[in-house]
Backbone as a ProteinNet text record, in pm:
[ID]
protein_1_A
[PRIMARY]
XXXXXXXXXXXXXXXXXXXXXXXXXXXXXXXXXXXXXXXXXXXXXXXXXX
[TERTIARY]
6339.3	6474.3	6574.9	6676.3	6783.1	6878.7	6945	7041.1	7150.1	7190.4	7293.5	7242.3	7116.9	7057	7045.2	7005	6992.2	7126.9	7230.3	7364.7	7406.9	7376.8	7412	7335.9	7209	7128.2	7181.9	7211.5	7264.5	7398.6	7482.5	7612.6	7596.9	7505.6	7480.1	7427.1	7332.1	7275.1	7379	7463.4	7569.7	7665	7699.3	7787.2	7721.9	7594.6	7522.6	7510.6	7487.1	7478.1	7611.9	7718.4	7852.1	7881	7845.8	7864.3	7783.4	7660.5	7574.8	7631.9	7680.2	7740.3	7862	7941.7	8060.1	8019.4	7924.7	7878.9	7820.6	7742.7	7677.8	7770.1	7889.3	7988	7927.1	7866.7	7800	7898.1	8016.4	8114.1	8156.3	8174.9	8210.4	8099.7	7977.3	7862.5	7845	7873	7865.2	7970.8	8091.7	8197.6	8160.1	8102.8	8059.3	7949	7858.7	7750.6	7806.2	7905.2	7967.9	8028.9	8099.5	8162.2	8057	7950.2	7844.8	7775.4	7755.8	7695.7	7787.4	7918.1	8013.5	8008.2	8003.5	7995.7	7865.3	7756.1	7625.6	7616.4	7698.1	7692.7	7785.9	7860	7947.5	7862.3	7903.8	7821.7	7790	7880.3	7858.3	7808.9	7754.4	7714.4	7620.5	7522.3	7419.7	7447.4	7564.4	7595.6	7624	7680.4	7715.3	7590.8	7533.8	7408.5	7428.5	7552.2	7578.5	7573.3
4136.7	4187.8	4074.2	4085.3	3986.6	4017.8	3915.5	3937.3	4039	4040	4135	4278	4299.5	4432.6	4473.5	4379.5	4408.9	4443.9	4372.1	4402.9	4543.3	4582.1	4715.7	4822.6	4798.3	4893.7	4905.9	4793	4794	4865.2	4840.5	4906.8	5057.6	5099.9	5242.7	5306.2	5240.5	5294.5	5300.3	5200.5	5198.8	5315.8	5341.1	5453	5586.7	5600	5724.2	5746.5	5639.1	5649.6	5691.1	5633.9	5670.1	5817.4	5864.1	6005.5	6095.9	6057.2	6137.5	6142.8	6029.4	6027.5	6118.7	6117.8	6203.1	6349.3	6382.6	6520.1	6574.9	6492.9	6536.5	6528.3	6472.8	6457.4	6384.6	6271.8	6193.1	6153	6107.9	6065.1	6181.1	6298.9	6417	6456.1	6447.3	6480.9	6379.4	6252.6	6150.9	6177.4	6215.8	6247.8	6371.4	6471.7	6592.4	6559	6471	6430.2	6362.9	6277	6211.1	6315.9	6412.4	6518.1	6600.9	6638.1	6717.3	6638.7	6510.3	6427.6	6421.1	6410.5	6409.4	6541.3	6652	6782.9	6796.6	6749.1	6761.1	6675.2	6572.5	6485.5	6531.3	6640.1	6691.4	6743.6	6713.9	6748.1	6897.1	6986.3	7128.3	7207	7141	7208.4	7325.3	7308.5	7411.4	7500.7	7486.6	7565.7	7711.7	7742.4	7880	7949.5	8040	8106.8	8226.2	8269	8388	8360.3
7144.9	7127.5	7140.3	7063.9	7066.8	7182.3	7234.8	7343.2	7307.2	7182.2	7139.1	7153.4	7116.3	7128.4	7274.9	7357.9	7500.5	7562	7522.7	7573.4	7532.1	7410	7361.5	7439.7	7466.2	7542.7	7685	7746.4	7882.8	7887.7	7790.9	7784.6	7771.1	7684.8	7665.5	7793.6	7858	7981.5	8092.8	8099.7	8199.5	8178.8	8054.2	8021.5	8056.3	8024.2	8053.7	8204.2	8278.8	8423.7	8483.4	8433.1	8479.1	8451.3	8332.5	8298.1	8390.3	8420.9	8508.5	8649.6	8700.1	8834.5	8839.3	8734.3	8729.7	8720.9	8636	8619.4	8749.2	8818.1	8941.7	9063.3	9046.1	9153.2	9273.2	9246.9	9350.5	9460.8	9423.9	9523.9	9612.8	9555.1	9633.9	9729.7	9683.4	9768.3	9881.4	9853.1	9958.1	10065.2	10024.5	10120.1	10201.6	10136.5	10207.3	10307.7	10271.1	10360.6	10485.9	10469.2	10584.2	10676	10619.3	10699.3	10771.9	10705	10768.5	10879.8	10859	10965.1	11086.2	11061.7	11172.6	11248.8	11177.1	11242.1	11320.1	11264.6	11330.2	11455.7	11465.1	11582.5	11694.4	11672.7	11777.7	11892.8	12017.3	12133.1	12148.1	12117.9	12143.1	12023.4	11924.5	11800.8	11825.8	11910.5	11929.5	12050.5	12113.2	12232.5	12201.3	12085.6	12048.7	11994.6	12073.2	12037.5	11944.1	11922.2	11838.2	11692.9
[MASK]
++++++++++++++++++++++++++++++++++++++++++++++++++

């Protein structure tokens, strides 16, 4: 393959990856994960038995 072809393939894959990250809302899920980890580390999380 020629370098020009490889650049085109890489560009296409980069664009597709960006679209997939946006569709899957990766950044939103990462922020939600941070929040859930913070909540899970609170000392009294398991104290409420109801």
